[in-house]
C-alpha positions in Angstrom: -35.6 -94.9 11.3 -36.5 -91.1 11.3 -34.1 -89.3 13.3 -36.3 -88.3 16.9 -36.9 -84.6 16.9 -34.5 -82.5 19.3 -36.2 -81.0 22.0 -36.7 -77.6 22.0 -34.7 -75.4 24.7 -36.1 -72.4 26.2 -34.3 -69.8 28.3 -36.1 -68.1 30.8 -35.5 -66.2 33.6 -37.7 -65.9 36.9 -39.4 -62.6 38.1 -38.1 -62.1 41.4 -37.0 -58.9 40.5 -40.1 -57.9 38.0 -41.6 -54.9 38.2 -42.3 -51.4 36.4 -39.6 -49.2 37.7 -39.3 -46.9 34.8 -41.6 -45.9 31.5 -39.7 -47.1 28.1 -42.7 -48.4 26.3 -46.6 -47.2 26.2 -47.7 -50.2 28.1 -45.8 -49.2 31.2 -47.4 -45.7 31.3 -49.3 -45.4 34.5 -48.0 -48.6 35.6 -44.5 -47.7 38.1 -44.9 -49.6 41.3 -48.2 -51.8 40.5 -47.4 -55.1 39.7 -48.0 -57.7 42.3 -44.8 -60.1 42.8 -46.6 -62.9 44.3 -49.3 -63.0 41.3 -46.2 -62.3 38.9 -44.5 -65.5 40.2 -47.7 -67.3 39.8 -48.5 -66.6 36.2 -44.8 -67.1 35.0 -45.1 -70.5 36.9 -48.2 -71.7 34.8 -46.3 -70.3 31.7 -42.8 -72.3 32.3 -45.3 -75.2 33.5 -46.8 -75.1 30.1 -43.8 -75.3 28.5 -41.7 -77.9 30.1 -44.6 -80.4 28.8 -42.9 -79.8 25.3 -39.9 -78.5 25.6 -37.2 -78.2 28.2 -36.5 -74.5 30.1 -33.3 -73.7 30.8 -32.7 -70.4 33.7 -30.9 -67.3 34.0 -30.1 -66.1 37.0 -32.5 -62.8 38.2 -30.2 -59.7 39.1 -31.8 -56.9 41.5 -32.0 -53.8 39.9 -32.7 -55.4 36.3 -36.7 -55.9 36.1 -36.9 -56.5 32.8 -34.3 -59.3 32.6 -37.1 -61.3 32.9 -38.3 -61.0 29.1 -35.5 -63.1 27.8 -36.8 -63.1 24.4 -34.9 -59.7 24.1 -31.7 -61.5 24.9 -30.1 -61.9 21.2 -30.5 -64.3 18.9 -29.5 -68.2 19.1 -28.8 -70.4 16.2 -26.3 -73.3 15.3 -24.0 -72.3 18.1 -24.0 -68.8 17.8 -25.7 -66.3 19.8 -26.0 -62.5 18.3 -26.2 -60.2 21.4 -28.3 -57.3 21.6 -27.6 -54.2 22.3 -30.7 -52.1 23.8 -31.8 -48.7 23.1 -32.2 -47.3 26.6 -30.0 -47.4 28.8 -32.2 -49.0 31.5 -31.6 -52.4 30.0 -28.4 -52.2 29.0 -26.7 -53.7 32.6 -28.5 -57.1 31.3 -25.9 -57.4 28.7 -23.1 -58.3 30.2 -25.3 -61.2 31.7 -26.3 -62.3 28.7 -23.0 -62.4 27.2 -22.1 -64.3 30.2 -24.4 -66.8 29.9 -24.3 -67.9 26.2 -20.2 -68.2 26.8 -20.7 -70.1 29.5 -23.1 -72.4 27.8 -20.3 -72.6 24.8 -22.3 -70.4 22.2 -19.9 -68.4 20.3 -21.0 -64.3 21.0 -21.6 -61.8 17.7 -21.4 -58.3 18.9 -23.7 -56.0 16.1 -21.9 -53.7 14.5 -21.3 -50.2 16.5 -24.0 -47.7 16.2 -26.3 -50.8 15.6 -29.3 -51.3 17.8 -30.6 -54.8 18.1 -33.2 -55.8 20.7 -32.9 -59.8 19.9 -35.9 -62.4 19.4 -38.3 -59.2 20.4 -37.4 -58.4 16.7 -36.6 -61.4 15.1 -38.7 -63.9 14.5 -37.6 -67.8 13.0 -40.3 -68.8 10.2 -38.9 -72.5 9.9 -41.1 -72.7 6.9 -39.8 -70.2 4.7 -36.2 -70.5 6.7 -36.4 -67.0 7.1 -36.4 -64.1 9.6 -39.0 -61.7 10.2 -37.1 -58.5 11.0 -38.9 -55.3 12.7 -37.5 -52.2 13.2 -38.6 -49.0 14.1 -38.7 -48.7 17.7 -36.2 -50.3 19.4 -34.4 -52.1 16.5 -32.2 -50.3 13.2 -33.8 -50.6 9.9 -29.8 -51.6 9.3 -30.4 -55.1 11.2 -32.0 -57.5 8.4 -28.5 -57.7 6.1 -26.5 -57.6 9.1 -28.6 -60.7 10.6 -28.4 -62.5 6.8 -24.3 -62.4 6.9 -24.1 -63.2 10.9 -26.5 -66.6 10.4 -26.6 -67.5 6.6 -30.2 -66.9 6.4 -32.8 -64.7 4.6 -33.9 -61.9 6.8 -36.8 -59.9 5.7 -37.2 -56.5 7.7 -40.8 -55.1 8.5 -41.2 -51.5 9.8 -43.6 -51.1 12.9 -45.5 -48.3 12.9 -47.1 -48.2 16.0 -45.6 -47.6 19.5 -47.3 -49.9 21.6 -45.9 -52.6 19.5 -42.4 -51.4 20.0 -41.3 -54.7 19.1 -42.0 -57.3 16.1 -43.1 -60.1 18.8 -45.8 -58.2 19.8 -47.5 -58.5 16.7 -46.4 -61.5 14.7 -46.1 -65.0 15.4 -45.2 -67.8 13.0 -46.7 -70.2 13.1 -45.9 -74.4 12.1 -47.6 -75.3 8.6 -46.3 -72.0 7.2 -49.0 -69.9 8.7 -48.4 -66.2 10.1 -50.3 -64.5 13.2 -50.3 -61.2 13.1 -52.1 -57.4 13.5 -51.8 -55.4 10.6 -52.2 -52.2 12.3 -48.8 -52.2 14.0 -46.9 -52.5 10.6 -46.6 -49.8 7.7 -48.4 -50.3 4.6 -44.9 -51.2 2.3 -44.5 -54.0 5.1 -48.1 -55.1 4.7 -47.6 -55.6 1.5 -44.4 -57.5 2.0 -46.1 -59.8 4.4 -49.2 -60.6 1.9 -46.6 -61.0 -1.0 -44.3 -64.1 1.1 -47.8 -65.4 2.9 -50.8 -66.5 0.7 -53.6 -65.3 2.1 -55.0 -69.3 3.3 -51.4 -68.9 5.3 -52.2 -65.1 7.3 -54.0 -65.0 10.8 -54.6 -61.0 11.0 -56.0 -60.4 14.6 -58.3 -57.3 15.5 -56.9 -54.4 17.2 -58.9 -55.9 20.6 -57.3 -58.9 20.2 -53.9 -58.0 19.4 -54.2 -55.4 22.8 -54.4 -58.6 24.3 -50.9 -60.3 23.6 -52.4 -62.9 21.4 -49.5 -62.4 19.3 -46.9 -62.6 21.6 -47.3 -66.2 21.4 -44.9 -69.1 22.0 -45.6 -71.8 19.5 -44.5 -75.7 20.8 -45.8 -78.1 17.7 -49.1 -77.6 17.0 -49.7 -76.2 20.7 -50.1 -71.9 21.0 -49.1 -70.7 24.3 -50.5 -67.1 24.5 -52.0 -64.7 27.1 -55.6 -64.9 25.6 -57.5 -65.4 22.5 -60.7 -64.4 21.1 -63.6 -67.0 20.6 -63.0 -66.4 17.0 -59.2 -66.3 17.1 -59.7 -69.8 18.9 -62.1 -71.0 16.4 -59.5 -69.8 13.2 -56.5 -71.6 14.9 -58.3 -74.7 15.6 -59.7 -75.3 12.4 -56.1 -75.4 11.3 -55.2 -77.8 13.7 -53.7 -75.5 16.5 -54.2 -76.3 20.1 -55.0 -73.0 22.3 -53.1 -73.1 25.7 -54.5 -69.5 27.5 -52.6 -68.9 30.5 -52.9 -65.1 31.9 -49.7 -62.9 31.8 -51.5 -59.6 33.1 -48.5 -58.8 35.3 -46.1 -58.9 32.4 -48.2 -56.8 30.1 -48.1 -53.6 32.7 -44.7 -53.7 31.2 -45.6 -54.7 27.6 -45.0 -58.5 27.4 -46.1 -61.6 27.8 -45.5 -65.2 26.8 -43.2 -64.9 23.9 -41.4 -61.7 25.5 -40.7 -64.3 28.8 -39.2 -66.9 26.6 -36.5 -67.5 24.2 -35.9 -70.4 21.8 -32.2 -71.8 21.4 -32.6 -72.8 18.4 -30.4 -75.6 17.8 -31.0 -76.3 14.5 -30.9 -73.1 12.9 -30.6 -72.3 10.0 
């Protein structure tokens, strides 16, 4: 009989101390002190409930003074018992690193540090493409260009670098999402010309799902794909129809409070990738 597929494990962090307390990306401009704690918790719980339909959610304890800890995608990159820990570019987030290290060591992962001087912001800038057995790796605003060769060696898998060109899409997961079946949801305007050409060379035209500037601004690419279900902040009728044609089920859940800080569904989750590479 065929093996039963492993139930995914997703790391999340409750938004007890979430807020916009500083400005380190364009979405945060004008939002300091303007988040609503009750609404943020409601939105986070709705997202968690959707994920728990198909995956096990593990929790990282929140910590006062670390408002972005809720964005667990930036903790690092986990797979096959290894955890490549992040090294944040902005000092405002560096206090998160010790908490991530402690959690992953306590859960039996072997923690790998990036080389000295190399900035790396976790699964925000390294997205697993299961169909192609590779990681798409973003650089330009938060993570460094030397990240791809380092990850190839650390995780023994192919890593394809992509240069980010729009500061609103400062992490790769804000503008690209690999989907099951080899499909790729992405916003072409977020990438430099060479990187758009790289995507087009690797992903066939019928598997590419480009989105418009307006759709990207709704953080539709910052999505969580669990099987054929795609969980995201919002999807236009056009995008819903396009993905439905390929057999995907769209589950929109508003995450507008977290968008004030520059994140949505994917940013709030970290797939622990038990079978990577």
